[in-house]
N, C-alpha and C positions, 0 to 999 in steps of 0.2 A: 608744347605739351600741356602746360598749365591752362592755356587758352582753350584747348580741346576739352580738358577735364571740367573747366568752368562752364562751357557750353552744355556738356553732358549733364552736369549737375543741375543747371537751370532747366534743361528739358525734363529731367526726372522730377523736379519740383512741380513743373507745369503739369506733367502727366498725373502725379498724385492728386494735385488740386482738381484736375479735370475729372478724375475717377470718383471724387467725392460727390459729384452731381450725377443724378440719374433721373431721367424723365419717365422711366418705366416704374411708376408708382402703383399703389393699390388704392382704389380700383384703377385699372389700366385705362388711360385715355383712348378714344376711338382712333385717333390718327396722330402719329408723332413723326415729323419729317425733319431730320437733322440736316444741317448744311453739309454738302459734300466736301467743302473746303476745310472742315474741322476748325472753323473760326470760333472765338469765344469773346464774350463781353465780361469785363471785370467789374464785379459788384463789390465795392469797398465798404468797410465800416463807415458809418455816418452818411451813407447814401440817402438821397431824397426820394420819398414816395409822394406822389401827387395825385390829385383828383380835382374834378370841377366842384367849386364851392356851391352851397345851396342845397345839397342833398345829404340829409342826416345819415341815411343808410350807407352811402359811399364814404362818408367821413368815418363811420363806425368800421367799415371794411378796412380802411387804411390803418386805423389804430390797431385793429385786430392783427393785421399783417405784421405790424411792428412788434406787437406782443408775442406773436408766434415765433418770429425769427429770434427774439430775445430768449424765450423759454427753450426753444428747440436747439439753438446753435450758438447761444451767447453772442448774437450778431445784432448790432445796433443800427437802426435806420431812423431817419427823421421824417416826420409827416408834415406836409405843407400843401395847402390848397392852391390851385391855379398857378403852378410853376410852369412857365412857358419853355424855358430852356434849362438844361442841367439836371433834370430829374432822371434818376436811374430806373425807377419803376413807375409806370403810368397806369392808373386804374381808370377805365373810361366806359361810358355807356354808348352804344352804337345808336345812330339815328338814321332815318331814311335818307337824308341828304348825303351822309357819309357813304352809305351803301351804294347810292346812285353814282357817286364819283369814284368808286373803287376801280382801280386799274384792272385791265384785262389780265387774267392769270393770277390776280391777288387772292390770298386765302379767303374763303367765304365763311361768314358766320351764319350758322343755322338760325332759323326763326324760333326755335324752341326756347321757352322762357329761361331754362337753366343752362342753355348752351353758352360756351365761352370760347374765345380764341386767345391763346397765350403765345406770344412771339418774343423771341430774343434775337436782337440784331445789333447793328453798329450803334444805334442810338439808345439801346438799353432794352428793358423788359416792358412789355405792354400786355395788359389783360383787358380784353374788350368783351362785353356781353350785352345782351338786350335788357337785362335787369340787374340790380345790385346783387340779387341772389346768384345769378350766373357768374358775376365777378367774384363772389365769395367762393364758389366752387373752383374757380381758377386759382385763387389764393391758396387753397388747400393743396392743389397740385404743385404749385411753386414751392411751398414750404417743405413738402415731402421730397421734392427733387433736390433741394439744397441739403437736407439732412441735418446731421447733428454736429458736424465738425467743420464749421465755416472758416475759423481762423480769422486773420485780418482781412481776407478778401476771398471771394468765390469766383471761379472762372465758369461762367455759364455758356455752354455750347450754343451756337445759333440754332434756333429751332422754331418750328411752327406746329403748335398743338391745337387740334380742333376736337372739341369734346361736347358731349351732352349725355344725360342719363337715358337708359332704356325705359324705365318705369317712372311714372310721376309720383307714385307712393313708394317710399323706401323706409320701412318701419322697424322700430325696436320696441318691444314690450318690456316693461319692468314692473314687477309686483312689489309695492311698498305697503301692502296690507298685512301679509303674513309676518313680515318683519319691516320695521320702520327704518328708513335711511334719511340722513340729514339733508337739508337743502344744499349744504356745501358739497356733499358727495354727489347729489343729483346734478349740480352744475358741472362737476367733473365728468359725470356720465354723459351729459350733453356735449361737452367738449370732445369726448371720444367719438360720439356719433358724428359730429361735424367733420372731424378728421377723415371719416370714412364716407362722406357724401350722403349720409342718411338725413331724412327730413321730417320724420314723424316719430315722436315719443308717445307710445301708448302707455298711459300711466294708470296702473291698477291701484285704486286707493280705498276700496271698501271690500270687506270680506266677513266671513264667519269669525275670523280671528282678530278683527279690528276694523272699526270705521275711522278713517283717517282724514276726512275732509270736514272742515268747519262749516256748519250750516247755521248762520247767525239767527235765523228765525226759530231754530231749535237747538239752542246752545248745549243742551245735555247730550245730544246725539254724539258729538265728538268727544266731549269730556268723559262720558261714561262708556260709550260704545267703542272707544279706542283701547280700553284697558281690559286685559285678561288677567285672571288671578295668578296663572302660572303657565308654563309651556312644557309640552311633552319632551322627554329626552329620547332622541332617536326616532325610529319609525313607529310611532304609536305603540310604544313598549308597555304602556301602563304606568311608567315611572315619570315623575314630573320634577321640575327644578325648584318648585316652591317659591319662585320669584315673580312678583307682579311685573307685567310688561305692558307698556303703552307708548303713546306718542301720536300726535296728529298734526296736520298742516293747517295753519291759519290761512284765511283768505289772503291776507297781506303777503304771506310767504309764497302762496301759489301765484299771485300776481307778479311777484319778484322773479319767480322762476320762469313764468311765461315770457316776461320781458327779456330775461337773459337768453332764453332759447330763441326768441324772435330775432335778436341781433345776430344769431348764428343760423338763421333761416330754418329753424326747426319748430314745427307746430306741435303743441302738446294736446293730445287727445285724452281727456279724462274718462275713466271707466267707473260707472256706478253699477255694480253687478246686481241684476235683478231678474226674476223674482226670488231666485235662490241665492245662496251665499250671503244671507242677510241677518245672521245671528247678532252681528254688531248692532244693527238697528233694532231687532226684535228684543234684545236685552233691555233697551231703553223704552221701547213702545210695544209691549207684549200684546196689546189689543190688535195689532196689525197681523198677528199670526192666526192660524186656523184654530189652535187649541187654547190660545190665551196665555200660554206660558205656565210658569216662569221660564225664561230662556237665559242662558249664560253665553258670554263671549267665549267661543270655543278655545280650549287650551291645547287642542290636538288637531291633526290634519284629517282630510277626507271630505265626504259629501254629507251634509246634514239633511235629514228628512223634513226639517222645519223650514218653511218658505213663507213669503208674504201671502196673505189671504187674497185670492183673486176676486172673491165675491164681496169683500168689504169695501164699500165706497170710499172709506177713509184711506185705503191703500193708494189709490190713484191721487187723492188729494196730497198725501205725504210725498209721493214720488214727484209730482209736479212742483211742489215747494222746493224739493231738493234740486231738481233740474233747473228751476228758475235761478237759483244761486250758482249752480255749476255754469250755466250759460253766461251769467254776469261776470264770472271770474275768468273763464276760459273762452277766448274769441274763436276757437277752433270751429271750422265748418262741420266737423264730425264730432259727435258725442257717442261714446260706447256704452251700451246698456247690458252688456254681458249676455245673459240668457242661457248659459251653459250649466250643465249638471244641476238641474232644478227638478227634483223628484216631484211627482204629482199625486203620491199616495194620500197626502193630507187633503188635497182637493177632492179626492174620491169620497172621503169620509166627512167632508165639511158641508153642513147644510147651506151655508151662505154661497159657497162655490157651486154647489149643485143647483141652487136656485138661480144663480147668474147664468149657468149653462142653459137652463130651461128658458129663461127670459130671452136669451140671445139665439136660441134654437141650435145650440151646439151639441154635438154627439160625442166628442172626445175631449178629455182634459187638456190635451196638447193645444186645442184651439183656444182655451182660456189664455194661454201665454200669448198667442197671436193677438187676441183681443187687447191685452195690456199693451203689447208692442204697438198696435195700430193707434190706440188712444194716445200714447206718448209720442208716436211719430207725427200725428196730426198736430199735436200741441207744439212740438219742437219745430215743425215746418213753419209755423207762424213766426218763429224766431230766426228763420233762415238757416236752420241746422238740419243735418242729415244724421240718421242713427246707424250705428254699426252694431251687429250682434254676432256672437259665435254661431257656428253652423247649426246648432240645435233649433234656431229660430225657423229653420226650414220645416220642422216636423208638424207644425200646426197650420201650415200654409203661409207662404212668405208675404209679408206686407210689401206694398208696391214699390216703395222707394228705399227700402232698407238695404244696407250693404252687408254682405255675408263675409265673416272672417272664418275661413275654413281651417279647423285645427285637427279634427279627427280624420287625418289623412287629407288627400286632395279631392276626394269624391264629392263632398258637399259643395266645394267651390266650382268643380266642373259642372255639376247639375245646375247651380245657380247661374253660371255664365251662359249655359245653353238656354236658360230662360230669360237671358238678357238682363240679369241683375249684376250690379257691380260687386266685385269680389276682391278681397285681400287674401292672398295665399300664405298660410302659416301652419302647414301640417306638422304634427308631432313627429312624423317620420324623418323630417329634414330640418325643422326649425325650432325644436325645443331644446334650448341650450341650458336647461336645468338638468339635462341628462349628462352622464359621464362622457368625457371626450377621449378617454383612453381605455383600452380593454382591461388593463390592470387596475381594478377599482381600488385596491388597497393603496395604490400609489398616489391617490388623489383625495382632496377634501370630499366630504359626504355629498352625495347628490340624490335626487329622487329615485334614481335607477336608470335603466335604459343605457344605450350606447350610441352616441352621435359624434363620430369623429369629424374633424374639419373637412376631410375629403368628401364625406357624404353631404355636408352642408353645401360644398362647392358644386356638387353634382346636380343640385336641385334645378329643375326646369319648371317654372310656374305655369307655363301655358301648354304643357304636355297634354296630349289627347284632345286638344281643342283646334277647331278650324281657325283660319286667319280672322274671320269675322267674329267668332266667339272669343278669341284671345283679346279682342279690344276691350272686353269687360273686366279683364284682370288689371286692377289698379297697380298691383305690385306685391312683392313678398315682404314678410316680416319675421324676425326671430323673436322668440318669447323666453324671458327669464323669470320663472316663478321662484319664490323664495322660501318655501317651507323649510328647506335645509340650507338656506343661504342667509346668514344672519349679519354678516359684516362686509364692509366695503371691499376689503381685499379679496374676499371670496367671490363677491359679485363680479369684480373685474376679471378675476381668474376664469370664471365661467364664460364671460363675454369674449375675452381675447385669447387666441386670435381667430375664433370662429366668426367674429364680426367682419374680419378681413374677407373671409370666404363669402359670406352673404352679400357683402358690399359689391363684389364682382357679379353676383347673380342679379343684384338690383340695378347695377349700372351698365353692364356690358351686354352686347348682343350675344345670344347663345352660341353662335358659330365662331365667335372670337375667343371664347374661354378656353384656357389650356392649363390644366392643373399643374403639370410639371413646370411650366413657365411661371405660374403663380407662386409655387414653392421657391423658385429661384429669387423672386422679388421679396419674399416674406422677411428674410433676415434684416433687411433695411428697416422695416417697420418695427421689428422686435427691438432693434437698437434704439429707435425713437421712444418706444415704451419705457425702456430702461432709463433713458434720459429724463423722461417726464414723471418717473416714479410709479408707473402703472404695473400692477400685478398681472401676469399672464401665464398661460400654460407653456412651459418651455419645450415640451415634447409634443409633436403633432403626428396624428395618424390619419 
């Protein structure tokens, strides 16, 4: 009897250990094939992780895997290059010779740059990919599969996982101009993005309420343009807190952040919003405005009538100097130039702007904005950079190579894709996570308004209404977190999570594979990981 009880106890322990592992993570991989024999590989504390020496990116991947398992599950593994036998986790890059020798019926690794193949078998765990980036995506799946309660060992069911993202662009926007957030928090923000398979941080760093990027050739721009005298209380109530508010990012800090993100295969796209949302700059250089000022760094929210003077030749000189330094600091192929919410009333009344329109043969003020865009586009093309603009850049005629970020619904993106322009879909109807996520607004921290539950984010289809050919111009979707009413890290993380889980499946999975009820069943595991890592999140979901 004791023998039977002992066997039952051992079986129960094995079952509990087995249950701790789940490969059905968020975002859900394309293919998960478990062994029909229910076999498992035992991953023990102190196990070896190996990779081929000579590749800094792969060495970084191995170290990050060790860091993740330690922070997530208090599980220690050792990292050592070129281990031939005895390694429990092997990280490797595929080559053409290996593919040619692959046995018939063996799992096939897709040619996609971020595709990965994760296998668990008798010899242990292997993550194989075409690029270090693909290996990193597989690492995220492994860490989420292991979860938070590894104990002394983890029983990993034998499995073959084949995966790759649907969209090449998987973005998250974060506004650090309305409110300043520390570099340490931005690193945590990037960590959360990496966990969800995102690969582009759209970093909004200049605004009416503060210019937060150091321009060394114009040092006063950040020093003075980043500081507002006070901040409005609530939604433009007319009441102010009377406290000076400021902060900007030095170029050294930006480089540090770029490097941190790159190790996690996240590209940082800086946004210098122009020609509107420029009071931070106009405060320092009032001669660049149509009226000559004086201008103040705005202490409240909204859209200012004051914009850069399109008819002043010094405006383009200023913008090119700024973009020179932006391009030097940020290696991103994409540079965002905003273009949204830029009123043209000042241009109608400005002699310089009207003279420039006459010189160029323009009939609408909207075309002045296109003139600026095309000048900057040509300038940045020489540096090998492509410009992104909000969908207002469509209004004056779209510059040839510009990328449209569609935010006022999906209509602008649809129109641009049909004209064969590249598009990032970020409509406020489904992607503005500065909106409330619960109907009961009193139950939540202040938001800008609106209602965007997790379920609606999940329902978003970026290529809706487009033909298969037109859909090829959709680079991918992005969620946007504006911070007029988000002043602290905990609040920012609360607005992000778990709606980032929802958009990650939109970004990663084929539309016909998505299932919201199944997604909800997988979400508690992610929330448990957030608690372990100390992330704030919305505990109620709609």
